[in-house]
Every structure is written in C-alpha cells, then in structure tokens.
Kinemage of the C-alpha trace (Angstrom):
@kinemage 1
@onewidth
@group {chain A} dominant
@subgroup {mainchain}
@vectorlist {calphas} color= white
{ca met a 1} P 107.002 96.201 94.025
{ca ile a 2} L 107.836 92.547 94.651
{ca ile a 3} L 110.236 91.546 97.429
{ca ser a 4} L 111.198 87.871 97.561
{ca gly a 5} L 113.625 85.982 99.749
{ca leu a 6} L 114.258 82.925 101.864
{ca pro a 7} L 112.576 82.738 105.279
{ca gly a 8} L 114.376 84.787 107.909
{ca thr a 9} L 115.856 87.420 105.601
{ca gly a 10} L 113.631 90.173 107.039
{ca lys a 11} L 111.110 90.705 104.232
{ca thr a 12} L 108.236 91.810 106.457
{ca thr a 13} L 110.311 94.259 108.498
{ca leu a 14} L 111.707 95.732 105.291
{ca ala a 15} L 108.228 96.088 103.770
{ca leu a 16} L 107.053 97.911 106.905
{ca ser a 17} L 109.671 100.605 106.205
{ca ser a 18} L 107.397 101.959 103.450
{ca pro a 19} L 105.317 105.121 104.041
{ca asp a 20} L 102.003 104.977 105.989
{ca val a 21} L 101.706 101.225 105.636
{ca leu a 22} L 98.960 98.660 106.228
{ca leu a 23} L 100.043 95.017 106.371
{ca ile a 24} L 97.635 92.406 104.996
{ca asp a 25} L 98.990 89.538 107.074
{ca thr a 26} L 97.955 86.313 105.345
{ca asp a 27} L 101.009 84.375 106.584
{ca glu a 28} L 101.352 85.410 110.274
{ca gly a 29} L 104.447 87.425 109.404
{ca leu a 30} L 103.801 90.267 111.864
{ca ala a 31} L 104.411 87.984 114.858
{ca arg a 32} L 108.050 87.612 113.765
{ca val a 33} L 108.674 91.378 113.510
{ca asn a 34} L 110.402 93.308 116.281
{ca pro a 35} L 107.559 95.013 118.233
{ca ala a 36} L 109.312 98.367 117.745
{ca his a 37} L 108.813 98.083 113.992
{ca arg a 38} L 105.254 96.737 113.832
{ca lys a 39} L 102.566 98.730 112.024
{ca asp a 40} L 98.816 98.434 111.495
{ca ala a 41} L 97.832 94.993 110.254
{ca ser a 42} L 94.796 93.118 108.990
{ca val a 43} L 94.380 89.383 109.616
{ca cys a 44} L 91.672 87.823 107.428
{ca lys a 45} L 90.171 84.378 106.985
{ca thr a 46} L 88.706 84.763 103.474
{ca tyr a 47} L 89.468 86.645 100.264
{ca glu a 48} L 86.252 88.633 100.691
{ca glu a 49} L 87.519 89.876 104.068
{ca ile a 50} L 90.801 90.936 102.446
{ca leu a 51} L 88.918 92.921 99.787
{ca ala a 52} L 86.742 94.564 102.449
{ca asp a 53} L 89.751 95.641 104.520
{ca leu a 54} L 91.543 96.976 101.441
{ca lys a 55} L 88.458 99.030 100.590
{ca ala a 56} L 88.339 100.405 104.130
{ca ala a 57} L 92.041 101.371 103.899
{ca glu a 58} L 91.467 103.779 101.010
{ca gly a 59} L 92.399 107.298 102.061
{ca gln a 60} L 93.818 106.027 105.376
{ca tyr a 61} L 97.149 104.573 104.182
{ca lys a 62} L 99.676 105.241 101.418
{ca thr a 63} L 101.070 101.696 101.178
{ca val a 64} L 99.576 98.207 101.258
{ca val a 65} L 101.793 95.177 101.885
{ca ile a 66} L 100.535 91.690 100.987
{ca asp a 67} L 102.437 89.195 103.164
{ca thr a 68} L 102.689 86.789 101.446
{ca cys a 69} L 101.384 86.860 97.897
{ca gly a 70} L 101.684 83.077 97.740
{ca ala a 71} L 99.151 82.829 100.573
{ca leu a 72} L 96.960 85.438 98.849
{ca ile a 73} L 96.778 83.180 95.775
{ca glu a 74} L 95.602 80.326 98.016
{ca tyr a 75} L 92.835 82.580 99.376
{ca met a 76} L 91.908 83.413 95.770
{ca lys a 77} L 91.742 79.711 94.885
{ca glu a 78} L 89.353 78.992 97.752
{ca trp a 79} L 87.240 82.021 96.744
{ca ala a 80} L 87.193 80.962 93.081
{ca met a 81} L 86.037 77.431 93.930
{ca arg a 82} L 83.159 78.877 95.983
{ca thr a 83} L 82.051 81.511 93.480
{ca asp a 84} L 82.839 80.186 89.986
{ca pro a 85} L 81.793 76.672 88.855
{ca lys a 86} L 84.588 76.647 86.237
{ca ala a 87} L 87.210 76.670 88.996
{ca ser a 88} L 86.340 73.216 90.352
{ca lys a 89} L 86.943 69.805 88.841
{ca thr a 90} L 84.230 67.177 89.101
{ca asn a 91} L 86.383 65.310 91.637
{ca gly a 92} L 86.658 68.443 93.799
{ca gly a 93} L 90.146 69.620 92.759
{ca phe a 94} L 91.128 72.985 91.282
{ca ser a 95} L 90.644 73.125 87.508
{ca leu a 96} L 92.808 74.524 84.730
{ca gln a 97} L 90.082 77.083 84.003
{ca gly a 98} L 90.320 78.079 87.650
{ca tyr a 99} L 93.853 79.363 87.094
{ca gly a 100} L 92.455 81.623 84.380
{ca val a 101} L 90.016 83.006 86.960
{ca ile a 102} L 92.909 83.585 89.373
{ca lys a 103} L 94.969 85.335 86.684
{ca gln a 104} L 92.172 87.742 85.823
{ca glu a 105} L 91.432 88.501 89.474
{ca phe a 106} L 95.087 89.017 90.408
{ca leu a 107} L 95.647 91.468 87.547
{ca arg a 108} L 92.364 93.247 88.365
{ca leu a 109} L 93.279 93.564 92.039
{ca ser a 110} L 96.808 94.796 91.255
{ca ala a 111} L 95.522 97.433 88.823
{ca glu a 112} L 92.919 98.600 91.330
{ca leu a 113} L 95.332 98.789 94.256
{ca arg a 114} L 98.038 100.713 92.411
{ca lys a 115} L 95.552 103.516 91.666
{ca lys a 116} L 95.329 104.210 95.406
{ca phe a 117} L 98.446 102.823 97.127
{ca asn a 118} L 102.065 101.900 96.881
{ca val a 119} L 101.710 98.108 96.601
{ca ile a 120} L 104.283 95.622 97.905
{ca tyr a 121} L 103.925 91.874 97.370
{ca leu a 122} L 106.113 89.653 99.558
{ca phe a 123} L 107.086 86.139 98.491
{ca his a 124} L 108.919 83.291 100.170
{ca glu a 125} L 111.489 81.563 97.986
{ca asn a 126} L 112.704 78.004 97.520
{ca met a 127} L 116.294 77.281 96.599
{ca thr a 128} L 116.526 74.728 93.801
{ca lys a 129} L 119.748 73.072 92.661
{ca asn a 130} L 120.633 71.901 89.185
{ca val a 131} L 123.862 70.057 88.416
{ca asp a 132} L 124.442 72.032 85.225
{ca glu a 133} L 123.044 75.445 86.152
{ca gly a 134} L 123.736 75.713 89.892
{ca val a 135} L 121.379 77.342 92.414
{ca phe a 136} L 118.211 79.214 91.487
{ca tyr a 137} L 115.727 80.933 93.813
{ca glu a 138} L 112.074 80.426 92.872
{ca leu a 139} L 108.985 82.153 94.244
{ca val a 140} L 106.827 79.995 96.488
{ca val a 141} L 103.529 80.370 94.632
{ca glu a 142} L 101.043 78.078 92.936
{ca gly a 143} L 102.032 76.583 89.587
{ca ser a 144} L 102.561 78.924 86.627
{ca thr a 145} L 101.415 81.888 88.733
{ca his a 146} L 105.081 82.679 89.508
{ca thr a 147} L 105.453 84.287 86.056
{ca leu a 148} L 102.101 86.108 86.214
{ca val a 149} L 102.911 88.088 89.357
{ca tyr a 150} L 105.752 89.986 87.675
{ca gln a 151} L 103.421 91.517 85.049
{ca pro a 152} L 101.970 94.393 87.125
{ca ala a 153} L 105.183 95.059 89.091
{ca asp a 154} L 107.338 98.136 88.450
{ca leu a 155} L 110.161 96.824 90.644
{ca ala a 156} L 111.051 93.330 91.832
{ca ala a 157} L 113.951 92.510 94.130
{ca his a 158} L 115.564 89.399 95.588
{ca leu a 159} L 116.473 89.945 99.274
{ca phe a 160} L 119.474 87.952 100.453
{ca ile a 161} L 122.244 87.873 103.041
{ca gln a 162} L 125.884 87.658 102.003
{ca asn a 163} L 128.808 87.758 104.435
{ca gly a 164} L 126.471 88.989 107.153
{ca arg a 165} L 125.117 91.909 105.086
{ca arg a 166} L 121.688 92.209 103.475
{ca tyr a 167} L 121.137 93.217 99.857
{ca leu a 168} L 118.258 93.801 97.472
{ca gly a 169} L 119.040 92.616 93.942
{ca phe a 170} L 116.998 94.510 91.334
{ca thr a 171} L 118.760 93.189 88.229
{ca pro a 172} L 117.929 89.601 87.176
{ca thr a 173} L 120.779 87.097 87.282
{ca glu a 174} L 121.268 83.383 86.637
{ca gln a 175} L 120.314 82.794 90.291
{ca tyr a 176} L 117.139 84.852 90.697
{ca ser a 177} L 114.454 86.847 88.890
{ca ala a 178} L 114.188 90.599 89.410
{ca lys a 179} L 112.971 93.757 87.702
{ca ser a 180} L 114.617 97.185 87.594
{ca ala a 181} L 113.113 100.545 86.622
{ca tyr a 182} L 113.316 104.288 87.288
{ca gly a 183} L 117.064 104.191 87.916
{ca ile a 184} L 116.762 101.549 90.658
{ca lys a 185} L 118.997 98.627 89.619
{ca ala a 186} L 121.817 96.233 90.538
{ca leu a 187} L 122.473 95.647 94.263
{ca ile a 188} L 121.382 97.976 97.052
{ca glu a 189} L 122.515 97.240 100.593
{ca val a 190} L 119.839 97.198 103.291
{ca pro a 191} L 121.354 98.404 106.583
{ca glu a 192} L 120.701 96.470 109.771
{ca leu a 193} L 118.458 98.239 112.259
{ca ala a 194} L 119.962 99.034 115.643
{ca asp a 195} L 117.773 99.860 118.649
{ca gly a 196} L 116.155 103.248 118.085
{ca asp a 197} L 116.913 103.415 114.351
{ca pro a 198} L 113.982 104.527 112.178
{ca asn a 199} L 112.659 101.818 109.875
{ca asp a 200} L 112.385 103.961 106.730
{ca phe a 201} L 114.449 102.244 104.005
{ca leu a 202} L 111.621 101.860 101.468
{ca thr a 203} L 110.218 105.303 102.264
{ca lys a 204} L 113.570 106.727 101.119
{ca leu a 205} L 113.723 104.371 98.128
{ca phe a 206} L 110.257 105.412 96.931
{ca ala a 207} L 111.268 109.075 97.321
{ca lys a 208} L 114.294 108.339 95.118
{ca val a 209} L 112.019 106.750 92.492
{ca arg a 210} L 109.852 109.869 92.400
{ca glu a 211} L 112.934 112.076 92.200
{ca asn a 212} L 114.222 110.037 89.244
{ca leu a 213} L 110.826 110.234 87.541
{ca ala a 214} L 110.762 114.020 87.938
{ca lys a 215} L 114.250 114.308 86.403
{ca glu a 216} L 113.227 112.030 83.537
{ca thr a 217} L 110.121 114.124 82.854
{ca glu a 218} L 112.183 117.328 82.884
{ca ala a 219} L 114.789 115.845 80.524
{ca leu a 220} L 112.089 114.750 78.072
{ca ser a 221} L 110.234 118.072 78.152
{ca pro a 222} L 111.682 119.375 74.827
{ca gln a 223} L 110.674 116.155 73.059
{ca lys a 224} L 107.186 116.370 74.546
{ca asp a 225} L 106.779 119.943 73.335
{ca ala a 226} L 107.863 118.879 69.836
{ca tyr a 227} L 105.431 115.970 69.944
{ca asp a 228} L 102.542 118.189 71.060
{ca asn a 229} L 103.288 120.661 68.260
{ca ala a 230} L 103.413 117.838 65.707
{ca ile a 231} L 100.030 116.526 66.905
{ca lys a 232} L 98.532 120.027 66.536
{ca met a 233} L 99.790 120.223 62.963
{ca ile a 234} L 98.362 116.776 62.172
{ca gln a 235} L 95.012 117.697 63.687
{ca ala a 236} L 94.908 120.868 61.591
{ca ile a 237} L 95.591 118.852 58.423
C-alpha cells in the first residue's frame, strides 16, 4: 500500500495503525508521532543496514512501513553508486543506467517484502499549480521513479484534510494519483485520535480487504470448479 500526502497530514501515525508494525524510519518521522502511538522503529544510515534490519524482522512483525519511500530511493542511489560502476557518470553524478539499477532493485525489494509482510510505503507530496489544469499533488521522489512505485502496490491513497476532517482517497482524480482494489475505493474518512483511543485504522482496513477477498473467492467458486473440470478434460485429450 502507498500512502501519500502533504507534510503534517499524519501519514506516519496512520501507518503505525497497521498490525504488528516495524517502522523503517529513513526520514525522522517517528519523532513527530505522539509518544502514545509510537511503535518499534529502525533508524539506518545505509541501504545495506536497511536490508539487514528487514531480514531480522522476518517472523517478528506482520507489517513493514517505509517512511519515506522517497528517502529510501536516495539510499538506493548512494548504494548503487558504491556497488555498480554503471550507476555513476564520469563526472561523479548519477547516470541514466543507474536509474535502471534502482528500478530493478525497488521491484525486487517490493516483491521480496510482500511475501513476508504487509508493506506500506509513505510519500511526501508537492502541490503543483497549472493555470489550465488547476492543482495536482505529486509524489516527492526522484525523477521518473514516481510512476515506478505504483507498479507493485495493491492500494494507493492520497491522505488529505478537508474542512478539518481527514480522508484517504483511493480512486484517482484530476488532482492526485491513487489505486483501488479489493472493494476499497473512493473516499474513506480517517477519524481523529482522542487520548486513549486505539490506533488501529489500517488494522481494520486490512481485515476488510481479507474479508472482501474471501467473499470474492467464494463467489467465484462455481467458475473455478468449471475451469478445473475443463482442464482435466483437456489433459485427458
């Protein structure tokens, strides 16, 4: 899942409402979270340290939060320039081939993580203005990478505040990118947390996703049986 929003909308606190969560804090986001809602966190200085901590988290946590994914990409760039000669220009800058290295590594990491965890990528956003098209919210991430990060995501939501209330937008609009699936779509209000309230919004949302998946599987059961029977007939022929 991707959660993006302007600074101060509460992305980190919301992400920490997921089940059994470890925060990979690449952007010092935990310091801005109410102490009552803080969870286990890893603060790393290199991409290799991030990979090591993710490996150590296997079997210990259900959810990994990358806060923020834009900062993660910067760690990947530094790692690529140290480990792959193609990633560096002769003048010391980051090369076009280097972005190919980043793309492959990001997709590899995402595929590996989702085998073992719920995965949440957090992104800051910039608000851009166009005279003809109005306001659009863009992910704060290096170059063309902002389109790449949506590929492995099942869900992507824009977190925003309107009239003092917070919402997650799962359906893309002219103002922001998003991604809906498994019956999770349109706008979902995120309630404000009062003192003593449990921070469990995403835990409940993920449970709803699994409930929807179970219903979908049950509804498609007759078609699956027909498919299996057809395959048996084909195999016999």
